N, C-alpha and C positions, 0 to 999 in steps of 0.2 A: 504494500500500500504506500502511495506517495501523494502528498498534498501539494497543490500548485494553485496559481492564480493567473488567469488568462484574460487578455484584453488590454485596451488602451489605459495609460496611466490615469489613476483615479476612478476607473470604471472596471476594474478587474473582476472576473467571475471566479469564485472559489470552486475548485474541482478536486476530485480524487481520481488517481490513476490506479486501476486495479486490473491485473491480468492483461496489461497492455490496452485497456479500454479506458476512456476518459469520461467521467460522469459528473454532471452538474451537482454541486454540493449545496446549492441554495435551499433545498428543503430542510437541511440540517442546520446551516449557519449562513449568515449574510457575508462572512469573510473568514479567512484564516487569521484570526486575531487572538488576543490574549484570552478573551472570554471563551472562545471555542477551545483553545488549547488547554484551558484549565478544567474542562468539563468532559473528561474521557473522550477525546476526539476519535480515537481508534475504535473504541467500543460502540459509540453512537453511529459512526460511519459504517462499520461492519453490519450493524443491525439494520440500517437503512438499505444497504446494498442487498442483504439477504432477503429483505421484505419487498424488494423491487420498487422502492420508493424514489430511486435516483435515476433520472433519464440520462442516456448517453449523449454527450455533447458532440453533435455530428461534425461541426466545423472546427474542432479543437486545433487541428494541425495548421489552420490558416490564421490563428490568433497569435498576437504578441504574447510572449511569456513574461509575466511580471515577477517581481520578487515573491517567493512563496509564502511570506508572512506579511501582514499589513504593517504599516510603519510602527516599529517598536518604540517603547518609551525610552529605551536606552540601548546604545551599542557600546559595549565594553570590550577592550582589546588587551591582549597579552603580548608583550614585546620580547623579542630574542628568546623564543621558547624552544629553539633547536640549536644545539651546541655549535654545529657547523655554520649556521647563519650568524650566530654571535661572533664567531671567529672571523668570518668574512667582513663583518662590520667593524672589526678592530676592537672587540670587547671580550671580556671574560664572561663565561656563562653566569647568569644571575643565580644568587642563592635564594631569592624569594621572587615571586612573579612580579614583573614590571607591568604597570597598568597605564593605559592611556584611553582616551575616549574618541569616538566618532559621533557625529550628529545624525539624528534619524533621517535627514534628507540625503544622506550618502547612500541609503539603501535603495537600489534600483533593480530593474530586470537584468537577468544574466547576459542578455545579448544586446542591451541598450548601448548606444555609443557613449563614450566617456570624453568629456571636454577637458583638455589640458588647461590648467589654470593660467590666467593672464600672468605673464612674466616667468612662467616656469621653464626651467631648463633641465630639471632632474625628476621627471615623473617616472615612477617605477611600478612594477607589478609585484603581487605577493599572493600566491595560492594559499588558502587557509581553510581549515575545518571550522565551521560555525556551530555553536551550541545554541539551541532555542529553549528557553525556560518555559516550563509548563505549570509551575506552582510557585506562589509567592514564597520567597526564600530569604531567610536572614538567620545568621548565627547558627549555622549547622555545627553539630558537636563533633562530627567526623567526616572524612571524605566519603565514606561508604553511604552516607545519607544523601549524597548528591544524586545518585541514580534515580531516585523517586521524584526529583525535581526537574528532570530533563524531559521535554516533550519530544525532541528529535534533533536531527542534525541537517546542516545545509552546507553547500559549497559556497565559498566567497572569495572575492579578489579584493584584498586590502590595498587598494591603490594608494600610493604615497608620493608626496613631493619632498624629496630629500633635503633640498636647500631650506625649504620652509620648516622641515622637521628638525634639522640639525643646526643650521647656521643662525636663523632668526627666531629660534624657538624660545629663547629665554629659559631653556632647560626643560620645557614641556613639549612633547612630541606632537600634540594634537594639531598644531598649525599646519603640519604637513599631511594631515589625514582627513580633514573635514571639508574639502571642496565638494560641492554638490555632485552626486553621482559617483563618488569615490569608493563605493562598496557594492558592486554588482553581486547579487545574491541569487542562488538557485541553480538549476531550474526547479528543484523539488525540495520539500521538507520530508525527510524519511523518519518515521517513528524510531525512537531510541531502541526499542526492542529488536529492530531489524538491522542494527548497525553495531559492529565491533569497533569502537572508536580507538582501540589500542593498536589496530593493525589495518591501516588504510593507506594505499598508495596515493601520493599527491604529485601532480605534474603540471608544468606550464610550458608554453611555447610562445615565441614572438615571431610573427611572419612565417610560421611553420617550422621554425628552428627550435629545438629543445632547449629549455632553460633549467627548470627545477625538476627533480625526480627524487623523491624521498618517501618516507613512511612515517605515520604518526607514532610508531613505536620509538622513534628517535626524539620525541618530545622530552624536554627537561621536566616539565610539570604536566601530568596527565589530566584528563577531563575532570575526574573526580576532585583532584587536588585544586584545580583552578576554581571550580564552583564553590568548594568549601572555603578556600581562601578569600574569594570575593565576598562571600556571605558575611564575613567578619567586618566588612567595611561599607557595604551597600546592600540595600534591600532590592532584590531582583524580582521583577514582576513578570507574570505570564506574557509570553511574546517577546521578551527581551532577547537580544542577540549578543553572544559572546564569541569573539574571534580568538583563536587559540595560538596564533603565531604562524610564521612561515619558515620553511627550510631554506638552505643555501641555494644560490643560483639566480639572485636578483641583480639589477644593474648597480646597486650600491657596492657590490663586490669589486667593481672596476673591471670585471671580465667582459661586460657587455655594455653597449650604448644605452642611454636612457631613451625613453619613448618620444617619438615625434608624431606630428599629424600624419595620418595615413597608416600608421602601424596597427597591426591586428594582434591582439593577445588572446590566447586560449588557455583556460585552466580546467583541471579535471581532478576529481577524487573518486576512487572506486566506490560504486554504489550510490553516489550522490550526483552523478551527471557531469556535464561539460558546459562551459560557457565560451562565448566568443564575442569580443568587443573591438570595435574600431575606435581608435583614439583620434579626436578631431581638435582642430585649433580653436582657441577661444575667440568669440566674436561678440561685440557689444549687442546685448539683447538676447543672446542665445539662452 
């Protein structure tokens, strides 16, 4: 079972993909949002499918793919969570999770074009595993408690502007992370019960050339540890998105050029689908 949202921005239709067929989910929920994710989404959807209450969406393949979750209340990110990426960034692996934030309007469809910010010369790509929260979460007593708080997982591209992030940041990374559209997400939300977050292959390509190729088994802090740690400092709400870090192979390494207008980035995680974005130049009014 995979949840998705199809249609033009602001008018997406919630759907469920089951056995390679796409069903309109509106008899169950108006959107794939926090309220839906907090109220047994898999059980309710399975019951509706089994009862024949969901109609197949005939034109699904012709519709734009939106982000699989409605705009979250928070997008929280973990930095340098793969040792090799920390090394290519010139840093020691962190002893505690590094936290930064993206704004909700960074979350866009997986194949939407991404605008390079005005004045940017160092726009970069980052394939990442995203955690979607399903239950209000604060002050967990142990990492093991995190499992019950996770609705599912998504593929994300944590697009970054490295000069904004590092040079003019004032010590805070978010300036290089919060341009509108800097978080293509999806194509699907896959329920947590169907994904082994400890063993997923992550890959990225630029203009068809391989860049990143790693596995979530190389994370410094695993999913449970991340959710437990964050819960000590922030109350996570249903529908919130957590990005868990990227492996080595980005432009920041110095091995590859930064992105320019016309470049095409693809990212993929096993079981969570594939994205493809064209990067376009900033224009007034875009």
